[in-house]
Structures are given as C-alpha cells and as structure tokens.
N, C-alpha and C positions, 0 to 999 in steps of 0.2 A: 504494500500500500504506500503510495507516494505521500509527501507531506500535505498536499492540498486535500487529499481524500481523508487523511488522518485528522486534519483540522476540522473538516466537515463532520466526520464521525463524532469527534469530541463535542462539537456544537449541537449535533442532534441528540446526543446523550444528555447534554445539559438542558435541552429544551424538548422533552419528550412529547409535549402537547401540540407542537407546531404542526398544522395540517397542510399548509400551502406556503409557497415562497413567491414573492415578487422578484423576478430576475430582471434587472434594470439596466438598460443600455442608454446612457446619456447621448442624445443626438446633438447635432451642431447648433441647433437653435436653442438648446438648453432644456428641451423637453425630455421626458423619460419614456422610452419605448421598451417593449419586452413582452413577457408572458407571465401568467400565473402557472406555476409548476407544482404538482402534487409532491408531497414529502418523499414518496418512494421513488421519484424520478429525479430528484435534485442532484444525485451523484452523477448523472449523465451530463448535467450542465457543468459541473465542476470538472468533469473529464474532457470538456471541450467538444461535446457531441451536439450541442444545440446550434442549429443553423437558422439565420434570419436573412431576408433579402438585404442586399448591400444598401439599398435605399433607406433602410430603417435608421441608419445613422445620419441621414441627411434629408429629413423631411422639412418642409417649410413650417411656418408658425402655426398653420392649421392642420398639420399632419398629412399634407399632400406630397406626392412625388414631385421632384424637380423635373418638369417635363422635358426641358431641353437636354438634361443630362441622361435621364432614363432612356429617352428615345434613341440616343446614340450608343449607349452601352449595353442595353438589354436587361439590366437589373438582375444579375446573377446573385448567388448566395454568398454570404460570408459566415465564418465560424465565430461564435461568441465564446469568450474566455472569461470565466468568472474569477473575481478576485476574492478569495475566501477571507482575506483580512477585513472585508467589509460586511461579512455576515452579521446580521443583527435581527433581533425581534422587532416587530412593528407594534408598539404597545397601544397605539390609538385605534387599531382595528378591532372590530367586535369579536372576530374569531381569531384564534391563535395563528399568527402569521409571521413569517420571516422574510428577509430581503437580502439581496446581494447585488453588488454592482458588477457590470461586465464591460469588457472591451471587445472590439470586433477585429478579427484578423481576415486577411484576404483568403480566397479559396485555396491558394498555395501555401498558406500558413504564415506568410509574412505579415508584419504589423500593418493594420489598416491605415491607409493614407488619409482617411477622413475621420478617424477616431480621435477625439480630443484628448483622451488619456494617453494614447500613443504619441501624439504630437508633443504633448508636454514631456513625456519620457525622453523623446529625442533631444529636446533642449537641455534637460537635466543631464543627459549623457555628455553633452558638450561641456557643461560645468565640471562634471566629474573628471573629464580628461585634463582639466586644468587644476585638479586637486581641490575643487571648491564644492561646497554644499549650501544651497540656499535654505534659509530658515524663514518660515512664513506664518502670518496670522491674518485672518480676515475679520472685518467688521461689517455686519449686514443690517441695513435699515429696511423696515417694512411697515405697512399700515395694517391695522386690525379694523375690519369693517363689519357692518351688520350683514345678516344673511340675505337680505332683500335689497334691491335697488329702488330708487324713487320712480315716479311716473314717467320720467324722461330717460330712465335707464342709467342714472348716475348712482354710484355707490353711496351708502349712508355711513356716516361716522359712528364710532362707538363713544367718542367724546363729543358731547353737545351741550348747548346752553339750556336754560330752564324750560324753554318752549320747544326744544328739539332742533334748534338751528345750529349752524356751524359756529364753533368758538373762533375767536380771533387768533388765539395762540394755544399751544398745547402743553404748557408747563414743562419746559425743558428740565430734565433731571428731577422732576417732581416725584417725591416719594409717596405723597398721598394718592397721586394718579396711578402709580405703580400698585399701591395697595388696593385700589379699585379693581385692578385686573389680577389680583393675587391668585385666585383659583386657576386661571389660565396660565399665568407665568410659572407657578409651581408645577403644573402639569407638563409644561415645556421642559422645565429643569429635570423633572423625574424621567421624562422620555429620553432626554439627552444622557442621563445616567445609564439607562438601559442600553442605549446604542453606543455608549462609550465615546460620546462627543464632548470634548474638553471645553465646556463653557467657562468663560472668564467672568463677564459681567452682563447684566440685563439692564437696559437704560430706557427711560422715557425721552424720546426725541422732541424736537422743537415744534413740529406741527401737531394739530389735533389728531388723535388716533394713531400717531406714528411712534415706533419703538425701534430699538437697536439691540442686537445680541452679538457679542464678541466671543471669538474662540481663542484659546491659548495658542501661542506660537508652536510650530512643529518643524522639526528638522528633516521632514520628508514632504516635499512640495506636492507630490501626487496625493499623499494621504491628506494633506491640508485641504486640497481642492475637493477630494472625495467627502471629507467632513463638511465642507461648505454646502455641497449639493444635498447631502443627507440632512443637514440642518434646515435648509429651505423646505424640503419635503416634510420634515418633522413638524415644522411650525405650521405649515398649511394643514397637515393632518390633524394635529392637536386642536387647532383653531376650529376646524370643521366639526370635531367631536364636541366642541363647546358652542355650537351653533353660531359660529363667526366665520368670516373670511379673512385670510391673510393674503396680502398681495405684495410682490416685489416689483411691481410695475414702476418704471422710472418716474413717472409724473401722473399720479392718479387724479390730482386736483391742480388746475392751472394756476391758482393763486396761492398755493402752499408749497412748502419744500418738497423736493423729490427724494427718491430713495437711492442712496449711493451704496457702493461696495468698496470700502477702502482696504488696501492691502499693505501690510507692514512686512518689510523684507530686510534681512541682514544676510551675510554670507560668511561661512566658516571655512578655514583652511583644514588641512589634514590633521593638524594638532588640536582642532576644536576651537581655535582662536577666531574672533570676529575680525575679518580683514578690514572693516571700516573703522576700527577702534585704534586711535593713536594716543589715547590717554587724555585727550582734550575734547572740547565740544565741537571743534572744527572737523574732526574725522580725517581719514587718510586720503591720499591721492586716489586710491581705488574707489573710495566712496564717490568722489567727484567724477571719476570716469564712468561709474555705473549710472550716476544721475545724468550725465551728458548723453549716454546711450539711450536712456529713457526719453529724454527730450527730443533727440534726433529722430526717433522712430515713432513718436506719439501721433503725428498726423496720419502716417501710413496705417497705424493700428486703430484709428478712431472707430472703425466699423466693428471691431471686436469689443471695444469699451462701451460703445453705444450702438447696439445692433438693430434697433427697431425704430420705426417712425416716431413713436412716443418718446424714445430716448432723448431726442434733441430738444424737447420742451424743458428738460431739466436744467439746461445750461443758460442761466440768466444771471446778470450781475447781482452781486451781493447775496448769493444763495449758497456759497461755499462749493459751488460746482464750477470748476475752472474753465477758462475760455482760451487759454494759450499755454504752450509748453514753457514752463518757468519753474523755478525752485527757490526755496528759502529755508532758513532755520526757524523752527517754531512759528510758522506762518500758515494759517489755514486758508489764505486767499490764493495760494499757488497750487500747481498741479502735482508737484513732488515736494513734500515737506520732510525735513529732518527734525523729528520731535526732540524736545529737550528731555534728556535722560542721563543716566550714568554712562560714561564713555564705553563701558563694556556692552551696553545695549544700543549703541549707535546703529541706526537703521534708516531706511527709506520708508516713507508712507506715500504710496501712490494713490491719489485722490480722484482720479478721473472716472473710473468705471461706475456705471449704474448697477443697482441690484438686480436689474433685468438681464444683465450680461451673463454669459456662460463662465463660471468660475475657472474651469480648466483653461479656456482660451484667454481669459483675462490674465491669469498668472503666466501662461506661456508668452503672451505679448510683453508683459513686464520683464520677465526673465530674459527673453530674447533681446530686449532693449538694453538691459544691464550688460548682458554678454557682449553685445555689439560695442558698447562703450569700453569694456575691458579689453576686448580683442584689438581694438584700434586706438587705445589710449586717448579717447576723446576728452576734450575739456569743455565744461559747461560755461555759460555766461555767468557774470557775478550773481550771487544770491539776491533775491528781492527782499527789501526791507520795507514794511508798510503795505499798503493796499495794492495788490498786483493788478486788480481791475483797472486802476487809474494809471498804471505805469507800463503795462505790457500790452501791445496791440493784439486784438483777437485774431488768431491765425488757425485755430483748430476748425475743421469742417463744421459749418453752421447747420447744414441740413443733411439729411440721409443720402440723397443722390450724390452729393459732393463727396461724402465719405466712401460711398461705393466706388466711385471713379478713382479716388486716391488709392483705395485698396487694390483695385483691379490692376493698376499699372505699377505697383510697388515692387521694386527689386528686393527690398528688405523682406517683404512677406514671402516672396518666392524662395528666398534663401533659407529662412528660418522655419517656415511652415510647409513649404513644398508647393510646386506649381499646380498639382492636382487639387489640393485643398483650396488654393487661391481661386482656381477656376470654378469649382463647384460652389464654394461659399458665395462667390459673386453671382452665379446663376440663381442661387437661392434667394438672395436679396433682391435681384431684379424681378423675380417672379412675385415676391411679396409686394414690391413697389407697384407692379402692374395691377395687383388686386386692389390696393388702396386707391389707385388712380381711377378705378371703375366706380367709386362711391362718392356721392355728393353729400357734404355735411350740412346739418341744420343751420350753421352760421352762414354758409354760402347762400342758402335759401333766404335767410333773414336779410342778407346784404343785397342780393341781386334780383330776387324774384319780382 
C-alpha cells in the first residue's frame, strides 16, 4: 500500500461514519467542479483512476464550455489526482460527508497545462532551484447577506438600521457587531478546526455586513492556497446552514467597500532565514528586487487579480484598492506594502487582488513577479510616503477588456504561466465578455429609453 492509500485508510478509520466524498477540482474561474463519490469508491480516486473531461478545469463563470477552445481540441479526458493532504470532513453538511481537492493531469500523465495547482507548483519549483521557499498568509474579506434579495434582485444586508435600511458604516473592528454574529462566527471557527484550517483572526470590516478572516502564514504556498479555497467554501457552507449568504464578490454594493484578498509573503533560504531581513526596517536588496518584480508584472497580471466584470468596480480612490503599481513602508494606499514588524518578519503585503480572484492564480502571479525581480535584479522606484492616490498616476487597467488585451499579449504571462494557459484563459474571458455584452442594464434603460 502506497503512502496516499495508507493516508486515506487512516482517514477512513478515523471517520467511520462518512458516507460520501466531494472530490473537488478547482477550475480556472475559481469554481469547484467534480463529483460526489461513495465511500467505497474513494480509493479509486486516490489511485488516480477518476477521469473528467479536460474542459472541467476551464469552464466559464456559468459552467459552460469555452466554445472556441473545445471546438478545436475535441475535449478529451484528463486524469484527476487527489491530494490526500486535503482530506477533511465537511461539518456543515447534514449527512456525514468528506472532501478532497484534486489536480488534473493530461491523458499522458503529464501535469495539466490548465490546472492552477500545477501552474503554481511550476513556479515554486523555480524558487526551489534557487534554494528559496516562499512563506504565505492570506486575508479574505466577504459580506454576510440575508437569504433573500429585494424586489429588484439586490442582496439584503445583515447589518441594518432600525427600519431595515442600509447603515452608513459598518463599525470597523466593532466587537459588539462581532458579538451579534457570534453563533455564526463560532460555527466558522469550529468548522475550521475540523478541517485543520489555521485561522488567525476574525474581524469586522468597514462596510455594513462585511467581515474578514485571516489565516496563519504557511511555508508551503500550495497548501496556503488550498487552505484559502477551502476557507471560502467553508464560510459559504456554514453561512448557508445559518440561513445566510456569504459572498466574495469584489463589489456587491456600488457605494460601499469591496472585498479584497491581501497576500503576505516572505521568502526563506535553505537555512530557514528570511532573505528580506537585514536587521533593520528597510529590509535587504532582495526585498526591493522582489517588490520591483511585482510592480513590473502587475499590469500584465491584472486579469488574474481582477478576473471579472464586477472586479473593476472595486478600484476607486480612497477605498484602499490600489490604482497603480507602487510600494511603500507601512502605507495602505499603495499596491505593495511592507508592514511594520520585527525585522525577522519583514515581508510583502500584496494588496491588489479581489476576493473574487482564484487564490492559486493570484499567488502564482505574485510569486512569478517576485521571481522575475530576483532573477533580473530589478530595482523599484522610491517608496511612496503619504497618499499614493495623489502622487502616482493611475496606470493599472481600468476596465476588463483592457486587462484582457494586456494579458493576451504579455510575454511575462507566456513565460511564467505557459502559452496554452494564456490562450485558453483569454478565450474564457472573451466568451464571458460577449455574454455581458448581450445584456442591457436597468441604468441604461433609465438613461436612454
């Protein structure tokens, strides 16, 4: 019996009541594809015997085939590879259920060119070849909403005024507001314990009905991203069991703060030392090279940080959503912040991505940028002191089509992510744009009818 089968066997013995498993394949749009597999068949999944159409890893936002890609390639099967390290109970399900994350290999057994977990692994291998190990932590913002929408289809807040209207603000860091949500928050904490997700803090965010949960740092970037997608699924599932809706949509409300996903990252050498630490608050030349690489690649990677039409509504002045590649020490108006901390904890906080983005692709883009800076010894501009919105011109793609075009023509994306991923992801976003172009909004009718 190989190690994976033994790990599975131990898990099954420890969870004798589990009846069915969700075998989950993260697709490029951030959705979860897969099947429900009976307990007595889960060993076949771990053995790599589960096949799914190759298109399963690259559906559009509505779960449809990418027609331009499928028509040319014929949509053959790929083999799914379960990661037994992600085996976990699903405590919010009514019946005893387990889950496991998978990657997709090509029919010949090679790593899937469109599998986000394999794309990230490829970048991590390039770090390892330099004797470096990234250490990551994610911060995830989300809204908790009522189960029903209003008469116009808009979501309803869980925080409201005395007559049921929207509050002006959401009591940032408000402990009384957290106490109002205590049953749900404790249920989330308990579920995280069951799934071994290392929660650091739970926070009330600035907008009404908005919250944030942070995970502890992890010296395995792939595991950190797996934990991030598991956390999102957990929050949605637990909220549903409490008759609420959790959303990671970038901008659910036009006049309120959006949902971001901030990523903290440092890098260790083979001796376990932080290569950004020089004993001072300034950090090492390697810190500045990594920052420079992030800034140099940021515009090309915008589509990964902001993958949807709604993503671009989040970027507004004064909202802590950056508009330009810039950096600074202890400055929340920049896109790459170096937080104040002990020198041994010197790190980058990448502040651009929305919570609607794919964690594996976001981290792959950040690490690829850092690697690019290290490989070419790039130098960043001076750090921004004060309000970056007033000092740095807006250069990041402002709208979705602009980001798609930048992504399509990027040599950086082709080098670090692969030409096939670049092509198919572009086709996916073009198909989604065409769908949105078919629909006329109520505001257009109000304006022009």
